[in-house]
C-alpha positions in Angstrom: -15.3 -22.1 34.3 -15.1 -18.4 34.1 -14.4 -16.1 31.1 -12.8 -12.8 31.9 -10.9 -9.9 30.3 -7.1 -10.0 30.8 -5.2 -6.8 31.5 -1.8 -7.7 30.0 -0.3 -4.6 31.6 -0.9 -6.3 35.0 2.1 -8.6 35.6 -0.1 -11.2 37.3 -2.2 -11.7 34.2 0.6 -11.2 31.8 2.8 -14.0 33.3 -0.1 -16.4 33.1 -0.9 -15.4 29.5 2.8 -15.5 28.5 3.2 -19.0 29.9 0.2 -20.4 28.1 1.1 -18.6 24.8 4.7 -19.8 24.8 3.8 -23.4 25.9 1.6 -23.6 22.8 4.6 -22.6 20.6 3.4 -19.1 19.8 5.8 -16.1 19.6 4.8 -12.9 21.4 4.9 -9.9 19.1 4.1 -6.3 19.8 1.4 -5.9 22.5 0.3 -2.7 20.7 -1.2 -5.0 18.1 -3.7 -6.3 20.6 -7.0 -4.4 21.3 -8.3 -6.8 24.0 -7.6 -10.2 25.4 -9.9 -12.7 27.0 -9.1 -15.7 29.2 -11.0 -18.8 30.4 -10.2 -20.0 33.9 -10.8 -23.2 35.7 -10.4 -22.3 39.3 -7.3 -20.2 39.3 -5.7 -21.8 36.2 -5.8 -20.0 32.8 -6.7 -22.7 30.4 -7.5 -20.7 27.2 -6.9 -17.3 25.8 -7.7 -15.3 22.7 -7.2 -11.7 21.6 -8.2 -9.4 18.7 -6.9 -6.4 17.0 -9.5 -4.4 15.1 -11.3 -7.2 13.3 -8.5 -9.9 13.3 -8.5 -12.7 15.9 -5.0 -13.4 17.4 -3.2 -15.4 20.0 -5.6 -18.2 20.4 -4.1 -20.8 22.7 -5.7 -23.6 24.7 -4.0 -25.8 27.4 -3.4 -29.3 26.0 -5.5 -30.9 28.7 -8.5 -28.9 27.5 -8.1 -29.2 23.7 -10.6 -31.1 21.6 -13.7 -30.0 23.6 -16.0 -27.0 23.6 -13.4 -24.6 25.0 -12.3 -23.6 21.5 -15.9 -22.9 20.5 -16.4 -20.9 23.7 -13.3 -18.9 23.2 -14.0 -18.0 19.6 -17.6 -17.2 20.3 -16.6 -14.8 23.1 -14.3 -12.9 20.8 -16.9 -12.7 18.0 -19.6 -11.6 20.4 -17.4 -8.9 21.8 -16.7 -7.6 18.3 -20.4 -7.7 17.4 -21.1 -5.6 20.5 -18.9 -3.0 18.8 -20.8 -3.4 15.5 -17.9 -5.3 13.9 -19.4 -8.2 12.0 -16.7 -9.1 9.5 -13.9 -11.0 11.2 -10.6 -12.5 10.0 -8.3 -15.1 11.5 -4.8 -16.2 10.4 -3.9 -19.6 11.6 -2.0 -22.8 10.8 -3.6 -24.9 8.1 -4.3 -27.8 10.5 -6.7 -25.6 12.4 -8.8 -24.4 9.5 -11.4 -27.2 10.0 -12.0 -26.1 13.6 -12.7 -22.6 12.4 -14.9 -23.8 9.5 -17.2 -25.6 12.0 -17.8 -22.2 13.5 -18.8 -20.6 10.2 -15.4 -19.4 9.0 -14.7 -19.6 5.3 -11.3 -20.1 3.8 -9.9 -17.2 1.7 -6.5 -18.7 0.9 -3.9 -20.9 2.3 -0.2 -21.9 1.8 1.8 -24.7 3.2 2.4 -22.7 6.4 -0.7 -20.5 7.0 -4.3 -20.0 6.2 -6.6 -16.9 6.2 -10.3 -17.3 7.0 -13.2 -14.9 7.5 -16.7 -14.9 8.8 -19.5 -12.4 9.1 -21.6 -10.1 7.0 -19.0 -9.6 4.2 -16.7 -11.8 2.2 -14.1 -11.8 -0.5 -16.8 -13.0 -3.0 -18.8 -9.9 -2.2 -15.7 -7.7 -2.6 -15.1 -9.2 -6.0 -18.7 -8.8 -7.0 -18.6 -5.1 -6.2 -15.6 -4.4 -8.4 -16.2 -2.9 -11.8 -15.7 -5.3 -14.8 -13.4 -4.0 -17.5 -13.2 -5.3 -21.1 -10.4 -6.8 -23.1 -8.7 -10.1 -23.5 -5.4 -8.8 -22.0 -6.2 -7.6 -18.5 -3.4 -6.7 -16.1 -3.2 -5.4 -12.6 -1.0 -3.3 -10.3 -1.2 -3.2 -6.5 0.2 0.0 -4.9 0.2 1.9 -1.7 1.5 5.1 -3.3 2.4 7.1 -0.2 2.2 9.4 -2.2 1.7 8.8 -5.9 5.0 9.6 -7.6 6.3 9.8 -11.2 7.6 6.3 -10.5 4.1 5.0 -9.9 2.9 6.9 -12.9 5.6 5.2 -15.0 4.5 1.7 -13.8 0.9 2.4 -14.7 1.8 3.9 -18.1 3.8 0.8 -19.0 1.0 -1.5 -18.0 -1.5 0.5 -19.9 0.6 0.4 -23.1 1.0 -3.4 -22.8 -2.6 -4.3 -21.8 -6.1 -3.8 -23.1 -7.2 -2.8 -19.6 -5.5 -2.3 -16.2 -6.8 -2.5 -12.7 -4.9 -0.4 -10.1 -5.7 -1.7 -6.7 -5.0 0.8 -3.9 -4.0 -0.6 -0.5 -6.8 0.3 1.9 -5.1 1.0 5.2 -4.7 4.2 7.1 -1.2 3.4 8.4 0.6 5.8 6.0 1.4 9.5 5.9 -1.3 10.0 3.3 -4.7 8.7 4.2 -6.4 6.0 2.1 -8.9 8.5 0.6 -6.1 10.9 -0.3 -4.0 8.2 -1.9 -6.9 6.9 -3.9 -7.8 10.4 -5.1 -4.2 11.2 -6.1 -3.8 8.0 -8.1 -7.1 8.7 -9.9 -6.1 12.3 -10.7 -2.6 11.2 -11.7 -3.9 8.6 -14.2 -7.1 10.3 -15.4 -5.7 10.6 -19.0 -5.2 6.9 -19.3 -8.6 5.6 -20.6 -7.9 1.9 -20.1 -7.0 2.2 -16.4 -9.5 1.5 -13.6 -8.4 2.6 -10.1 -10.1 0.7 -7.3 -9.8 0.1 -3.5 -8.0 -3.1 -2.5 -10.5 -3.5 0.4 -9.1 -5.7 3.2 -7.7 -8.2 0.7 -4.8 -6.4 -1.0 -1.7 -6.3 1.2 -3.7 -4.7 4.0 -4.3 -7.3 6.6 -4.0 -5.3 9.7 -0.4 -6.6 10.0 0.1 -10.2 9.3 0.2 -12.0 12.6 3.4 -14.0 12.7 2.9 -15.2 16.3 2.5 -18.8 15.1 5.7 -18.8 13.0 8.8 -19.5 15.1 11.4 -18.3 12.6 11.3 -14.5 12.3 13.4 -14.7 9.1 10.7 -16.6 7.4 7.8 -14.3 8.3 8.0 -12.1 5.3 8.1 -15.1 3.0 5.0 -16.7 4.6 3.1 -13.4 4.6 3.8 -12.6 1.0 3.0 -16.1 -0.3 -0.4 -15.9 1.4 -1.0 -12.5 0.0 -0.1 -13.7 -3.5 -2.6 -16.5 -3.1 -5.4 -14.0 -2.2 -4.5 -11.9 -5.2 -4.5 -14.9 -7.4 -8.1 -15.7 -6.3 -9.2 -12.2 -7.2 -7.3 -12.3 -10.5 -9.1 -15.4 -11.5 -12.5 -13.9 -11.0 -11.6 -10.7 -12.9 -9.8 -12.6 -15.7 -6.5 -10.8 -14.9 -3.6 -12.6 -16.6 -0.7 -10.3 -15.8 0.6 -8.3 -12.8 3.2 -5.5 -13.0 5.5 -4.7 -10.2 8.5 -2.4 -9.8 12.0 -3.7 -9.0 13.1 -3.0 -5.4 16.8 -2.2 -5.1 16.3 -0.6 -1.6 13.7 -2.8 0.1 14.6 -6.4 1.0 11.0 -7.1 2.2 9.5 -6.0 -1.1 12.1 -8.0 -3.0 10.9 -11.0 -1.1 7.4 -10.1 -2.0 8.3 -10.0 -5.7 9.9 -13.4 -5.3 6.8 -14.8 -3.7 4.6 -13.4 -6.5 6.9 -15.0 -9.1 6.6 -18.4 -7.3 2.8 -18.3 -6.7 1.2 -16.4 -9.6 2.4 -18.3 -12.7 1.2 -19.9 -14.9 -2.3 -18.4 -14.6 -0.9 -14.9 -13.9 2.3 -13.7 -15.5 4.5 -11.4 -13.4 6.5 -8.6 -15.1 9.1 -6.8 -13.0 9.9 -3.3 -14.4 13.1 -1.4 -13.5 12.3 1.6 -11.3 12.1 4.9 -13.1 15.0 7.3 -12.5 15.7 10.9 -13.1 19.4 11.4 -14.0 20.2 8.0 -12.4 18.3 9.1 -9.3 15.6 6.4 -8.6 12.3 7.9 -7.8 10.8 6.8 -4.5 7.9 7.8 -2.2 10.4 7.7 0.7 12.3 10.6 -0.8 9.1 12.5 -1.3 8.1 12.0 2.4 11.6 13.1 3.5 11.3 16.2 1.3 7.9 17.0 2.9 9.4 16.7 6.4 12.1 19.2 5.3 9.5 21.5 3.8 11.4 21.1 0.5 8.8 21.6 -2.2 11.3 21.9 -5.0 12.5 18.3 -4.3 8.9 17.2 -4.0 8.0 18.7 -7.4 11.0 16.8 -9.0 9.5 13.4 -8.1 5.7 13.7 -8.4 3.0 14.5 -11.0 1.6 18.0 -10.9 -1.7 16.7 -9.3 0.3 15.2 -6.4 2.5 18.3 -6.1 -0.5 20.6 -5.9 -2.1 18.5 -3.1 1.2 18.5 -1.1 1.8 22.2 -1.6 -1.8 23.0 -0.4 -1.5 20.7 2.6 2.2 20.9 3.5 1.5 22.1 7.1 -1.0 19.3 7.8 1.4 16.7 6.4 4.4 17.9 8.4 2.1 17.8 11.5 1.2 14.2 10.8 4.9 13.4 10.5 5.6 15.0 13.9 2.7 13.1 15.4 4.3 9.9 14.3 2.1 8.9 11.2 
């Protein structure tokens, strides 16, 4: 048996890979979400394949005639060793619940699971370490907000204010993923600056555990319409584990009149979090019946319309945008 790198841009390898993936009931997503793919051959037959994107294992498939042996171990070890060679030692995998035991035998630990999916990790970092590194805040009534804030608007500020008024202490978890117009470090700073006057608010990074899994791999879910539900339920389970450790008993979210996906997310939170964590959905803040949204701010930045930007954001966010408007417009034109 031979292990080799597969060039999926080569039709010869792609057709073999595609056949094995589809025969195993997996759905092919965007190939841009694959960094590298490996295959195991017996003679000229592709009998196993696995890929990774950043530090997430994806598209693991084994021919039925070779399942149950050491091919799975060899495949996963190949992927982990390749990541280790790149100094990546913290690895995630999303899989079906029935496969979690196979991964556990190879040193993976379960983070959370739902009826349809499981998230596991292995390596030199873990969700327990992430939790241990978070600051502990006092009070019996501790709540939380998770936000991307791309950028931090008066709507975000309103959500934090409401939580701060109704809680002894509030964690604001910032999604840690540089897939937005504003970089993670910029969003984190703007939220801290925009809430600096609220003494009972603690702004922290969401690490890789708060709505930031490199893109939830849906390749093992056949129904595209159900992907958002499965993803958000798993994310809610991860949050619930963190909330338990931090004694968080309430989570605040904004209503989502414009985003069906986020509305599904709120529904999943409502299903998964109670009774341990109460969910409070607040109506979005509006200015003269004009609902504030980060999307409107980004559109105004693209149009170089600082007057509209100023209408929707705190002074701290406005100053940053004004000082960096050329850079931000450049990022938009570059496709960020």
